[in-house]
N, C-alpha and C positions, 0 to 999 in steps of 0.2 A: 795222644797219651791215654793210657788205660790202666786201671787197677783191676786185676782179675784173680781168680783162684788158680794157683799153680797146678801144673801137671808134671808127671815124670819127664815129659818131653822138654820141659824147661830146665832140666838138670844141668846141661852143658853151659847154657848162658848164665844161669844163676851161679854156677861154680866159677865162671870167669869173673863175676862180680866179687865173689868171696875171695878169690885168689889174691886180690890186691891187699887183703888184710892178713894173710897167713904169715907174712914176714914181720908182723907188728904184734905188740901186746894187746891189741884190741880183741883178738880171739886168743884163747889159751891153747888152741889146737896147734900142734907142732907141724904136722904133715898135711899137705893138701889132699883131701879125699879124691877118690876116682869119680868119674861121672856116674858109674853104676852105684857107688855108695851114696852119692848125693841124691840120685833118683830114689833109692831106698829110703832115705831120710824124708824126702818129700812125701812119699806114699805112707810111711809110718805116721808122720805128723798128721796128715789129712784124715786118718781114721778117727782121731780124737779132737784135733784142733785146726783152726784155719792156717793156711799157708798162702800168702798173697805174693804176686809179682807185679811190679810196675814196669810198663813197657812204653817205649817211644819208638815209632816207626817199626812196630812189630818186633822189637828187640828188647829183651829183659835188661833193664837198667838198675833194678833194685828189687829187693824182696824183704818180706817181714813174716814172721810166724810166731806162734805161741806154743808153749809146751808146759806140762805139769811142773809145778814148783818143786815138789819133792815126792818121794815114793809113797809114803804112808797115806792111807785112805783119807784121813782128816784134812789133808792138804788139797783135796781135789777141787775145791771152789776157788783156788788161786791159780794164776797162770803167769809164767815168766815170758816176756816178750823179747824178740831180737829183730833188729833191722840192719840191713847192709845195703849201701848204695854205691853205684859206679861213680868214679871221680867226676864225671861230667854233670852229675845231677845233685851233688851235695850243695847245701846252703840255698836251696830253692824251695824249701818247705815240703819236699816230697816225703821225708822221713815222718813228719807230723801227719801228713795225709794217710800214709800207710798205717801208722799207729792208730789213727782215728778210725779207719775202716776196720782194723783188727779188733779194736775195743768194741765197736758196734756189734761185730759178729760174736765176740765172746759174751756179751750181754745176752744175746739170744740163747746161748748155751746154759746160762745160769752162773757164769763166773762172777764172783763178788769183788775180788781184788786182783789187780795186775801189778807185776813187778818188773823192774829193769835192773840188770846187773852190769855196771859200767867199769871198765878198767880206768882208773883215775891216776893222774889228771887226763881228761878228755873233754875239753871245753864245749865242743859241738854237741856231743851226746848228753853231757850234763845240762846244757841249755835246752836241748830238745825235751828232756824229761820235765824240767822245771816249767817250761812254757806250756806243756800239756797238763799241768796240775799235779804232777807226781811230787811227792815229798821225799827228801833224803832221810833214810832211816838208819844208816850206819855204814861204817867202812871196815872191811877186813884188811888189816895191814899185812903187806908182803904175802898175799894169798897165793900168788903164782910166780914162777920163775920162767922168764922167756926173754930172748934177745939180750942175754947177758946180764939181766938185772931182775930184782924182785919188784913186783907190782901190787899196788893196792887195788881192791875192787870196792865200789860203793853201790849200795842197794837203794833203789827208789821204789816207792809204792803209790798206788792210786786206788781208791775205793770207787767201784763203778756200779754197784747195786746195793740194795738194802740187805741187811744181815738178818733175815727172818729165821725163826726157830720153830721147827727144824727146817733147814733149807730143802727145797725140792732136789731130786737127783740131777746131777749135771747131765746135759744132753750131749752125746758125742757129736762132733761137727758133721760127721757123715750122715747124721739123721736130721739135720736142720733142713727145712723145706727150701728147695731151690728158689722159690719166689721171694722168700725172706732174705736170702743171700743176695739176690739180684737187687732188692730194694736198698739194702745197706750199700752195696758197691755202686749202685746207680747214683746215690746221694753224693758220694765222693768223686765219682767220675764226672758228674754234671758240673761241679764248680769247685775243684780241688783247692783253689786259692783261698776260698772262704775259711777252710779248716785250719 
């Protein structure tokens, strides 16, 4: 098993993981994107934020990534996180390991707060966020319509760095030194059960 930075070549396998969610309210996307679109999303994310894959026997079994919380400049020190796992690897702590590595990388960039947006109820995802020290900050009622019903989404947040004034500029992920990235990923690959 290994956690590593995604590449566009991972798009087909990551999309296969994502495909199990497309018919559920866990994602509010209606149509499964193409492999080309998924590769574009990976490339676009990596310019600014980390995008990780979890592999077993050289096959992508899960992935996690970060993206900007909102468009306006003042939001740039916050990041929203997403994680998707193949059915065979859920409930094994892999989501927490992916989130932990992702948060470690975001700290290198200068992100101060991370957020999770969860379609609720979703006990597994809610427990994951709470176990990792996120706090529930609010619920948007009937925020999305999918699968014939209206669904709530609950926001979680976690502070990961000090709020200095003024904060240094956020470093794009593409400019983080490779040895720093290897250091964070090495910690999580060495003993993922600890995290």
